[in-house]
PDB file of N, CA, C and O in Angstrom:
ATOM      1  N   MET A   1       0.832  -1.190  -0.007  1.00  0.00           N
ATOM      2  CA  MET A   1       0.029   0.033   0.039  1.00  0.00           C
ATOM      3  C   MET A   1       0.895   1.226   0.026  1.00  0.00           C
ATOM      4  O   MET A   1       1.765   1.352   0.888  1.00  0.00           O
ATOM      5  N   PRO A   2       0.706   2.162  -0.947  1.00  0.00           N
ATOM      6  CA  PRO A   2       1.599   3.333  -0.946  1.00  0.00           C
ATOM      7  C   PRO A   2       1.298   4.330   0.157  1.00  0.00           C
ATOM      8  O   PRO A   2       0.183   4.421   0.670  1.00  0.00           O
ATOM      9  N   LEU A   3       2.334   5.069   0.497  1.00  0.00           N
ATOM     10  CA  LEU A   3       2.106   6.089   1.583  1.00  0.00           C
ATOM     11  C   LEU A   3       1.303   7.274   1.059  1.00  0.00           C
ATOM     12  O   LEU A   3       1.485   7.701  -0.080  1.00  0.00           O
ATOM     13  N   PRO A   4       0.391   7.814   1.920  1.00  0.00           N
ATOM     14  CA  PRO A   4      -0.337   8.957   1.495  1.00  0.00           C
ATOM     15  C   PRO A   4       0.644  10.114   1.347  1.00  0.00           C
ATOM     16  O   PRO A   4       1.694  10.109   1.990  1.00  0.00           O
ATOM     17  N   SER A   5       0.331  11.099   0.521  1.00  0.00           N
ATOM     18  CA  SER A   5       1.173  12.221   0.385  1.00  0.00           C
ATOM     19  C   SER A   5       0.573  13.512   0.714  1.00  0.00           C
ATOM     20  O   SER A   5      -0.646  13.608   0.569  1.00  0.00           O
ATOM     21  N   PRO A   6       1.286  14.597   1.167  1.00  0.00           N
ATOM     22  CA  PRO A   6       2.678  14.426   1.486  1.00  0.00           C
ATOM     23  C   PRO A   6       2.867  13.780   2.861  1.00  0.00           C
ATOM     24  O   PRO A   6       2.043  13.925   3.763  1.00  0.00           O
ATOM     25  N   VAL A   7       3.993  13.057   2.981  1.00  0.00           N
ATOM     26  CA  VAL A   7       4.310  12.410   4.192  1.00  0.00           C
ATOM     27  C   VAL A   7       5.602  12.999   4.800  1.00  0.00           C
ATOM     28  O   VAL A   7       6.616  13.064   4.107  1.00  0.00           O
ATOM     29  N   HIS A   8       5.590  13.409   6.018  1.00  0.00           N
ATOM     30  CA  HIS A   8       6.699  14.051   6.644  1.00  0.00           C
ATOM     31  C   HIS A   8       7.195  13.123   7.844  1.00  0.00           C
ATOM     32  O   HIS A   8       6.494  12.238   8.335  1.00  0.00           O
ATOM     33  N   ASN A   9       8.443  13.424   8.240  1.00  0.00           N
ATOM     34  CA  ASN A   9       8.915  12.796   9.480  1.00  0.00           C
ATOM     35  C   ASN A   9       8.020  13.188  10.670  1.00  0.00           C
ATOM     36  O   ASN A   9       7.431  14.269  10.669  1.00  0.00           O
ATOM     37  N   SER A  10       7.923  12.347  11.642  1.00  0.00           N
ATOM     38  CA  SER A  10       7.035  12.718  12.822  1.00  0.00           C
ATOM     39  C   SER A  10       7.910  12.471  14.100  1.00  0.00           C
ATOM     40  O   SER A  10       8.691  11.523  14.178  1.00  0.00           O
ATOM     41  N   PRO A  11       7.724  13.385  15.082  1.00  0.00           N
ATOM     42  CA  PRO A  11       8.465  13.153  16.339  1.00  0.00           C
ATOM     43  C   PRO A  11       7.910  12.006  17.115  1.00  0.00           C
ATOM     44  O   PRO A  11       6.697  11.854  17.259  1.00  0.00           O
ATOM     45  N   CYS A  12       8.837  11.171  17.630  1.00  0.00           N
ATOM     46  CA  CYS A  12       8.474  10.108  18.506  1.00  0.00           C
ATOM     47  C   CYS A  12       7.674  10.619  19.728  1.00  0.00           C
ATOM     48  O   CYS A  12       8.115  11.573  20.368  1.00  0.00           O
ATOM     49  N   PRO A  13       6.568  10.044  20.059  1.00  0.00           N
ATOM     50  CA  PRO A  13       5.839  10.494  21.306  1.00  0.00           C
ATOM     51  C   PRO A  13       6.640  10.233  22.610  1.00  0.00           C
ATOM     52  O   PRO A  13       6.345  10.821  23.650  1.00  0.00           O
ATOM     53  N   SER A  14       7.630   9.365  22.538  1.00  0.00           N
ATOM     54  CA  SER A  14       8.406   9.089  23.754  1.00  0.00           C
ATOM     55  C   SER A  14       9.686   9.874  23.852  1.00  0.00           C
ATOM     56  O   SER A  14       9.984  10.420  24.914  1.00  0.00           O
ATOM     57  N   CYS A  15      10.475   9.954  22.761  1.00  0.00           N
ATOM     58  CA  CYS A  15      11.759  10.611  22.870  1.00  0.00           C
ATOM     59  C   CYS A  15      11.899  11.925  22.061  1.00  0.00           C
ATOM     60  O   CYS A  15      12.830  12.699  22.281  1.00  0.00           O
ATOM     61  N   GLY A  16      10.966  12.155  21.133  1.00  0.00           N
ATOM     62  CA  GLY A  16      10.984  13.359  20.340  1.00  0.00           C
ATOM     63  C   GLY A  16      11.825  13.306  19.099  1.00  0.00           C
ATOM     64  O   GLY A  16      11.817  14.273  18.337  1.00  0.00           O
ATOM     65  N   ASN A  17      12.559  12.233  18.840  1.00  0.00           N
ATOM     66  CA  ASN A  17      13.343  12.105  17.654  1.00  0.00           C
ATOM     67  C   ASN A  17      12.461  12.093  16.402  1.00  0.00           C
ATOM     68  O   ASN A  17      11.386  11.494  16.427  1.00  0.00           O
ATOM     69  N   LYS A  18      12.872  12.721  15.335  1.00  0.00           N
ATOM     70  CA  LYS A  18      12.127  12.743  14.070  1.00  0.00           C
ATOM     71  C   LYS A  18      12.295  11.438  13.330  1.00  0.00           C
ATOM     72  O   LYS A  18      13.409  11.042  12.987  1.00  0.00           O
ATOM     73  N   ILE A  19      11.171  10.765  13.084  1.00  0.00           N
ATOM     74  CA  ILE A  19      11.227   9.402  12.522  1.00  0.00           C
ATOM     75  C   ILE A  19      10.532   9.394  11.133  1.00  0.00           C
ATOM     76  O   ILE A  19       9.431   9.935  11.021  1.00  0.00           O
ATOM     77  N   PRO A  20      11.120   8.816  10.099  1.00  0.00           N
ATOM     78  CA  PRO A  20      10.419   8.678   8.789  1.00  0.00           C
ATOM     79  C   PRO A  20       9.361   7.631   8.921  1.00  0.00           C
ATOM     80  O   PRO A  20       9.426   6.759   9.787  1.00  0.00           O
ATOM     81  N   PRO A  21       8.356   7.727   8.028  1.00  0.00           N
ATOM     82  CA  PRO A  21       7.264   6.745   8.040  1.00  0.00           C
ATOM     83  C   PRO A  21       7.804   5.338   7.638  1.00  0.00           C
ATOM     84  O   PRO A  21       8.707   5.210   6.811  1.00  0.00           O
ATOM     85  N   SER A  22       7.228   4.335   8.239  1.00  0.00           N
ATOM     86  CA  SER A  22       7.685   3.004   7.914  1.00  0.00           C
ATOM     87  C   SER A  22       6.582   2.161   7.181  1.00  0.00           C
ATOM     88  O   SER A  22       6.817   1.019   6.787  1.00  0.00           O
ATOM     89  N   GLY A  23       5.456   2.734   7.030  1.00  0.00           N
ATOM     90  CA  GLY A  23       4.337   1.933   6.374  1.00  0.00           C
ATOM     91  C   GLY A  23       3.038   2.698   6.447  1.00  0.00           C
ATOM     92  O   GLY A  23       3.018   3.905   6.686  1.00  0.00           O
ATOM     93  N   VAL A  24       1.940   1.968   6.236  1.00  0.00           N
ATOM     94  CA  VAL A  24       0.563   2.612   6.203  1.00  0.00           C
ATOM     95  C   VAL A  24      -0.296   1.669   6.970  1.00  0.00           C
ATOM     96  O   VAL A  24      -0.123   0.451   6.947  1.00  0.00           O
ATOM     97  N   VAL A  25      -1.289   2.308   7.694  1.00  0.00           N
ATOM     98  CA  VAL A  25      -2.360   1.579   8.315  1.00  0.00           C
ATOM     99  C   VAL A  25      -3.668   2.166   7.838  1.00  0.00           C
ATOM    100  O   VAL A  25      -3.764   3.370   7.598  1.00  0.00           O
ATOM    101  N   SER A  26      -4.697   1.306   7.696  1.00  0.00           N
ATOM    102  CA  SER A  26      -6.034   1.758   7.275  1.00  0.00           C
ATOM    103  C   SER A  26      -6.945   1.796   8.499  1.00  0.00           C
ATOM    104  O   SER A  26      -7.279   0.757   9.069  1.00  0.00           O
ATOM    105  N   ILE A  27      -7.343   3.004   8.893  1.00  0.00           N
ATOM    106  CA  ILE A  27      -8.200   3.145  10.061  1.00  0.00           C
ATOM    107  C   ILE A  27      -9.435   4.003   9.643  1.00  0.00           C
ATOM    108  O   ILE A  27      -9.330   5.136   9.173  1.00  0.00           O
ATOM    109  N   ALA A  28     -10.549   3.389   9.849  1.00  0.00           N
ATOM    110  CA  ALA A  28     -11.869   4.169   9.561  1.00  0.00           C
ATOM    111  C   ALA A  28     -11.833   4.666   8.153  1.00  0.00           C
ATOM    112  O   ALA A  28     -12.229   5.805   7.903  1.00  0.00           O
ATOM    113  N   GLY A  29     -11.353   3.824   7.163  1.00  0.00           N
ATOM    114  CA  GLY A  29     -11.330   4.220   5.782  1.00  0.00           C
ATOM    115  C   GLY A  29     -10.291   5.237   5.362  1.00  0.00           C
ATOM    116  O   GLY A  29     -10.281   5.668   4.209  1.00  0.00           O
ATOM    117  N   GLN A  30      -9.404   5.634   6.287  1.00  0.00           N
ATOM    118  CA  GLN A  30      -8.315   6.548   5.974  1.00  0.00           C
ATOM    119  C   GLN A  30      -7.015   5.780   5.911  1.00  0.00           C
ATOM    120  O   GLN A  30      -6.782   4.899   6.738  1.00  0.00           O
ATOM    121  N   GLN A  31      -6.158   6.092   4.947  1.00  0.00           N
ATOM    122  CA  GLN A  31      -4.774   5.563   4.846  1.00  0.00           C
ATOM    123  C   GLN A  31      -3.783   6.471   5.567  1.00  0.00           C
ATOM    124  O   GLN A  31      -3.502   7.578   5.106  1.00  0.00           O
ATOM    125  N   LEU A  32      -3.272   6.022   6.656  1.00  0.00           N
ATOM    126  CA  LEU A  32      -2.440   6.901   7.499  1.00  0.00           C
ATOM    127  C   LEU A  32      -1.018   6.381   7.598  1.00  0.00           C
ATOM    128  O   LEU A  32      -0.812   5.174   7.728  1.00  0.00           O
ATOM    129  N   PRO A  33      -0.053   7.250   7.540  1.00  0.00           N
ATOM    130  CA  PRO A  33       1.387   6.842   7.713  1.00  0.00           C
ATOM    131  C   PRO A  33       1.601   6.350   9.113  1.00  0.00           C
ATOM    132  O   PRO A  33       1.080   6.883  10.093  1.00  0.00           O
ATOM    133  N   VAL A  34       2.409   5.283   9.161  1.00  0.00           N
ATOM    134  CA  VAL A  34       2.796   4.604  10.471  1.00  0.00           C
ATOM    135  C   VAL A  34       4.238   4.837  10.745  1.00  0.00           C
ATOM    136  O   VAL A  34       5.036   4.771   9.810  1.00  0.00           O
ATOM    137  N   TYR A  35       4.626   5.098  11.926  1.00  0.00           N
ATOM    138  CA  TYR A  35       6.000   5.388  12.319  1.00  0.00           C
ATOM    139  C   TYR A  35       6.368   4.418  13.464  1.00  0.00           C
ATOM    140  O   TYR A  35       5.529   4.036  14.280  1.00  0.00           O
ATOM    141  N   GLN A  36       7.651   4.042  13.485  1.00  0.00           N
ATOM    142  CA  GLN A  36       8.161   3.188  14.507  1.00  0.00           C
ATOM    143  C   GLN A  36       9.531   3.658  15.008  1.00  0.00           C
ATOM    144  O   GLN A  36      10.451   3.772  14.197  1.00  0.00           O
ATOM    145  N   CYS A  37       9.705   3.929  16.270  1.00  0.00           N
ATOM    146  CA  CYS A  37      10.944   4.398  16.867  1.00  0.00           C
ATOM    147  C   CYS A  37      11.693   3.153  17.360  1.00  0.00           C
ATOM    148  O   CYS A  37      11.237   2.559  18.337  1.00  0.00           O
ATOM    149  N   GLU A  38      12.755   2.736  16.787  1.00  0.00           N
ATOM    150  CA  GLU A  38      13.504   1.609  17.254  1.00  0.00           C
ATOM    151  C   GLU A  38      14.278   1.894  18.554  1.00  0.00           C
ATOM    152  O   GLU A  38      14.696   0.979  19.264  1.00  0.00           O
ATOM    153  N   THR A  39      14.451   3.182  18.836  1.00  0.00           N
ATOM    154  CA  THR A  39      15.161   3.580  20.089  1.00  0.00           C
ATOM    155  C   THR A  39      14.217   3.327  21.275  1.00  0.00           C
ATOM    156  O   THR A  39      14.667   2.872  22.326  1.00  0.00           O
ATOM    157  N   CYS A  40      12.997   3.597  21.131  1.00  0.00           N
ATOM    158  CA  CYS A  40      12.048   3.507  22.252  1.00  0.00           C
ATOM    159  C   CYS A  40      11.214   2.139  22.127  1.00  0.00           C
ATOM    160  O   CYS A  40      10.733   1.763  21.058  1.00  0.00           O
ATOM    161  N   THR A  41      11.107   1.511  23.208  1.00  0.00           N
ATOM    162  CA  THR A  41      10.427   0.243  23.165  1.00  0.00           C
ATOM    163  C   THR A  41       9.408   0.099  24.242  1.00  0.00           C
ATOM    164  O   THR A  41       9.398   0.856  25.212  1.00  0.00           O
ATOM    165  N   ARG A  42       8.532  -0.887  24.075  1.00  0.00           N
ATOM    166  CA  ARG A  42       7.522  -1.209  25.113  1.00  0.00           C
ATOM    167  C   ARG A  42       7.412  -2.701  25.166  1.00  0.00           C
ATOM    168  O   ARG A  42       7.713  -3.359  24.171  1.00  0.00           O
ATOM    169  N   SER A  43       6.995  -3.280  26.278  1.00  0.00           N
ATOM    170  CA  SER A  43       6.764  -4.688  26.412  1.00  0.00           C
ATOM    171  C   SER A  43       5.334  -5.051  26.148  1.00  0.00           C
ATOM    172  O   SER A  43       4.427  -4.286  26.477  1.00  0.00           O
ATOM    173  N   ALA A  44       5.120  -6.157  25.582  1.00  0.00           N
ATOM    174  CA  ALA A  44       3.731  -6.586  25.334  1.00  0.00           C
ATOM    175  C   ALA A  44       3.758  -8.162  25.473  1.00  0.00           C
ATOM    176  O   ALA A  44       4.789  -8.818  25.324  1.00  0.00           O
ATOM    177  N   ASP A  45       2.554  -8.690  25.766  1.00  0.00           N
ATOM    178  CA  ASP A  45       2.379 -10.093  25.843  1.00  0.00           C
ATOM    179  C   ASP A  45       1.910 -10.717  24.429  1.00  0.00           C
ATOM    180  O   ASP A  45       0.873 -10.357  23.871  1.00  0.00           O
ATOM    181  N   LEU A  46       2.737 -11.634  23.943  1.00  0.00           N
ATOM    182  CA  LEU A  46       2.391 -12.251  22.702  1.00  0.00           C
ATOM    183  C   LEU A  46       2.339 -13.702  22.847  1.00  0.00           C
ATOM    184  O   LEU A  46       3.388 -14.337  22.953  1.00  0.00           O
ATOM    185  N   PHE A  47       1.200 -14.274  22.859  1.00  0.00           N
ATOM    186  CA  PHE A  47       1.001 -15.741  22.977  1.00  0.00           C
ATOM    187  C   PHE A  47       1.603 -16.221  24.345  1.00  0.00           C
ATOM    188  O   PHE A  47       2.211 -17.287  24.437  1.00  0.00           O
ATOM    189  N   GLY A  48       1.409 -15.410  25.353  1.00  0.00           N
ATOM    190  CA  GLY A  48       1.834 -15.836  26.680  1.00  0.00           C
ATOM    191  C   GLY A  48       3.292 -15.499  27.000  1.00  0.00           C
ATOM    192  O   GLY A  48       3.748 -15.841  28.091  1.00  0.00           O
ATOM    193  N   GLN A  49       4.072 -14.829  26.082  1.00  0.00           N
ATOM    194  CA  GLN A  49       5.374 -14.508  26.318  1.00  0.00           C
ATOM    195  C   GLN A  49       5.491 -12.972  26.178  1.00  0.00           C
ATOM    196  O   GLN A  49       4.803 -12.321  25.391  1.00  0.00           O
ATOM    197  N   GLN A  50       6.450 -12.431  27.034  1.00  0.00           N
ATOM    198  CA  GLN A  50       6.703 -10.931  26.979  1.00  0.00           C
ATOM    199  C   GLN A  50       7.644 -10.715  25.829  1.00  0.00           C
ATOM    200  O   GLN A  50       8.671 -11.387  25.731  1.00  0.00           O
ATOM    201  N   VAL A  51       7.309  -9.772  24.941  1.00  0.00           N
ATOM    202  CA  VAL A  51       8.206  -9.402  23.798  1.00  0.00           C
ATOM    203  C   VAL A  51       8.431  -7.936  23.850  1.00  0.00           C
ATOM    204  O   VAL A  51       7.661  -7.189  24.454  1.00  0.00           O
ATOM    205  N   THR A  52       9.500  -7.520  23.212  1.00  0.00           N
ATOM    206  CA  THR A  52       9.810  -6.056  23.227  1.00  0.00           C
ATOM    207  C   THR A  52       9.469  -5.573  21.830  1.00  0.00           C
ATOM    208  O   THR A  52       9.877  -6.164  20.831  1.00  0.00           O
ATOM    209  N   LEU A  53       8.725  -4.505  21.784  1.00  0.00           N
ATOM    210  CA  LEU A  53       8.196  -3.912  20.477  1.00  0.00           C
ATOM    211  C   LEU A  53       8.688  -2.423  20.350  1.00  0.00           C
ATOM    212  O   LEU A  53       8.818  -1.724  21.355  1.00  0.00           O
ATOM    213  N   ALA A  54       8.936  -1.996  19.186  1.00  0.00           N
ATOM    214  CA  ALA A  54       9.237  -0.608  18.940  1.00  0.00           C
ATOM    215  C   ALA A  54       8.021   0.257  19.194  1.00  0.00           C
ATOM    216  O   ALA A  54       6.914  -0.135  18.826  1.00  0.00           O
ATOM    217  N   VAL A  55       8.181   1.409  19.805  1.00  0.00           N
ATOM    218  CA  VAL A  55       7.045   2.359  19.906  1.00  0.00           C
ATOM    219  C   VAL A  55       6.469   2.643  18.542  1.00  0.00           C
ATOM    220  O   VAL A  55       7.212   3.031  17.641  1.00  0.00           O
ATOM    221  N   THR A  56       5.178   2.469  18.352  1.00  0.00           N
ATOM    222  CA  THR A  56       4.558   2.633  17.022  1.00  0.00           C
ATOM    223  C   THR A  56       3.430   3.558  17.134  1.00  0.00           C
ATOM    224  O   THR A  56       2.701   3.516  18.125  1.00  0.00           O
ATOM    225  N   TRP A  57       3.230   4.428  16.143  1.00  0.00           N
ATOM    226  CA  TRP A  57       2.147   5.337  16.104  1.00  0.00           C
ATOM    227  C   TRP A  57       1.790   5.748  14.664  1.00  0.00           C
ATOM    228  O   TRP A  57       2.579   5.481  13.758  1.00  0.00           O
ATOM    229  N   ALA A  58       0.640   6.384  14.418  1.00  0.00           N
ATOM    230  CA  ALA A  58       0.184   6.890  13.126  1.00  0.00           C
ATOM    231  C   ALA A  58      -0.220   8.304  13.364  1.00  0.00           C
ATOM    232  O   ALA A  58      -0.465   8.714  14.498  1.00  0.00           O
ATOM    233  N   ILE A  59      -0.291   9.062  12.284  1.00  0.00           N
ATOM    234  CA  ILE A  59      -0.737  10.419  12.346  1.00  0.00           C
ATOM    235  C   ILE A  59      -1.969  10.545  11.481  1.00  0.00           C
ATOM    236  O   ILE A  59      -1.946  10.206  10.297  1.00  0.00           O
ATOM    237  N   ASP A  60      -3.047  11.033  12.072  1.00  0.00           N
ATOM    238  CA  ASP A  60      -4.326  11.095  11.263  1.00  0.00           C
ATOM    239  C   ASP A  60      -4.353  12.339  10.413  1.00  0.00           C
ATOM    240  O   ASP A  60      -3.438  13.158  10.505  1.00  0.00           O
ATOM    241  N   ASN A  61      -5.380  12.515   9.574  1.00  0.00           N
ATOM    242  CA  ASN A  61      -5.507  13.612   8.678  1.00  0.00           C
ATOM    243  C   ASN A  61      -5.582  14.983   9.290  1.00  0.00           C
ATOM    244  O   ASN A  61      -5.386  16.007   8.636  1.00  0.00           O
ATOM    245  N   GLN A  62      -5.888  14.961  10.641  1.00  0.00           N
ATOM    246  CA  GLN A  62      -5.943  16.273  11.385  1.00  0.00           C
ATOM    247  C   GLN A  62      -4.618  16.525  12.152  1.00  0.00           C
ATOM    248  O   GLN A  62      -4.506  17.481  12.919  1.00  0.00           O
ATOM    249  N   GLY A  63      -3.604  15.628  11.918  1.00  0.00           N
ATOM    250  CA  GLY A  63      -2.270  15.760  12.575  1.00  0.00           C
ATOM    251  C   GLY A  63      -2.216  15.218  13.967  1.00  0.00           C
ATOM    252  O   GLY A  63      -1.227  15.438  14.667  1.00  0.00           O
ATOM    253  N   ARG A  64      -3.295  14.478  14.430  1.00  0.00           N
ATOM    254  CA  ARG A  64      -3.292  13.917  15.734  1.00  0.00           C
ATOM    255  C   ARG A  64      -2.582  12.562  15.755  1.00  0.00           C
ATOM    256  O   ARG A  64      -2.651  11.788  14.800  1.00  0.00           O
ATOM    257  N   THR A  65      -1.880  12.291  16.904  1.00  0.00           N
ATOM    258  CA  THR A  65      -1.144  11.010  16.986  1.00  0.00           C
ATOM    259  C   THR A  65      -2.110   9.986  17.472  1.00  0.00           C
ATOM    260  O   THR A  65      -2.894  10.201  18.395  1.00  0.00           O
ATOM    261  N   ILE A  66      -2.021   8.810  16.786  1.00  0.00           N
ATOM    262  CA  ILE A  66      -2.919   7.598  17.106  1.00  0.00           C
ATOM    263  C   ILE A  66      -1.935   6.496  17.419  1.00  0.00           C
ATOM    264  O   ILE A  66      -0.990   6.238  16.675  1.00  0.00           O
ATOM    265  N   THR A  67      -2.190   5.849  18.560  1.00  0.00           N
ATOM    266  CA  THR A  67      -1.346   4.683  18.931  1.00  0.00           C
ATOM    267  C   THR A  67      -2.138   3.430  19.159  1.00  0.00           C
ATOM    268  O   THR A  67      -3.289   3.515  19.589  1.00  0.00           O
ATOM    269  N   PRO A  68      -1.596   2.299  18.901  1.00  0.00           N
ATOM    270  CA  PRO A  68      -2.275   1.056  19.210  1.00  0.00           C
ATOM    271  C   PRO A  68      -2.473   0.859  20.710  1.00  0.00           C
ATOM    272  O   PRO A  68      -1.660   1.331  21.504  1.00  0.00           O
ATOM    273  N   ASP A  69      -3.493   0.199  21.091  1.00  0.00           N
ATOM    274  CA  ASP A  69      -3.763  -0.028  22.555  1.00  0.00           C
ATOM    275  C   ASP A  69      -2.760  -1.099  23.080  1.00  0.00           C
ATOM    276  O   ASP A  69      -1.881  -1.569  22.358  1.00  0.00           O
ATOM    277  N   ALA A  70      -2.936  -1.439  24.328  1.00  0.00           N
ATOM    278  CA  ALA A  70      -2.070  -2.355  24.972  1.00  0.00           C
ATOM    279  C   ALA A  70      -2.000  -3.756  24.258  1.00  0.00           C
ATOM    280  O   ALA A  70      -0.986  -4.451  24.316  1.00  0.00           O
ATOM    281  N   ASP A  71      -3.104  -4.115  23.602  1.00  0.00           N
ATOM    282  CA  ASP A  71      -3.168  -5.399  22.858  1.00  0.00           C
ATOM    283  C   ASP A  71      -2.702  -5.279  21.478  1.00  0.00           C
ATOM    284  O   ASP A  71      -2.750  -6.272  20.753  1.00  0.00           O
ATOM    285  N   GLY A  72      -2.232  -4.105  21.017  1.00  0.00           N
ATOM    286  CA  GLY A  72      -1.703  -3.868  19.661  1.00  0.00           C
ATOM    287  C   GLY A  72      -2.803  -3.597  18.667  1.00  0.00           C
ATOM    288  O   GLY A  72      -2.554  -3.574  17.462  1.00  0.00           O
ATOM    289  N   GLU A  73      -3.973  -3.397  19.126  1.00  0.00           N
ATOM    290  CA  GLU A  73      -5.084  -3.099  18.232  1.00  0.00           C
ATOM    291  C   GLU A  73      -5.163  -1.591  17.960  1.00  0.00           C
ATOM    292  O   GLU A  73      -4.994  -0.781  18.871  1.00  0.00           O
ATOM    293  N   TRP A  74      -5.419  -1.226  16.702  1.00  0.00           N
ATOM    294  CA  TRP A  74      -5.549   0.201  16.309  1.00  0.00           C
ATOM    295  C   TRP A  74      -7.024   0.567  16.594  1.00  0.00           C
ATOM    296  O   TRP A  74      -7.924  -0.252  16.407  1.00  0.00           O
ATOM    297  N   PRO A  75      -7.247   1.826  17.054  1.00  0.00           N
ATOM    298  CA  PRO A  75      -8.688   2.278  17.299  1.00  0.00           C
ATOM    299  C   PRO A  75      -9.432   2.390  15.957  1.00  0.00           C
ATOM    300  O   PRO A  75      -8.851   2.781  14.945  1.00  0.00           O
ATOM    301  N   LEU A  76     -10.689   2.050  15.968  1.00  0.00           N
ATOM    302  CA  LEU A  76     -11.449   2.151  14.750  1.00  0.00           C
ATOM    303  C   LEU A  76     -12.351   3.441  14.779  1.00  0.00           C
ATOM    304  O   LEU A  76     -13.080   3.707  13.824  1.00  0.00           O
TER     305      LEU A  76
END
């Protein structure tokens, strides 16, 4: 899926580093750029085991930051 345009770097919500988009997520019919900061991580339970994930977020068409919930699900 191509990135929507124009796409800009986004500051990480945890550390503030400017991060380029790494992909696209479809939320409520909108194609939104997704960002992942490999410097900042969070723990999550995956099939009963703790795993470390990069902090991940998207930016909606109004410029708001959207993050997946604790289960990794994006809001609809």
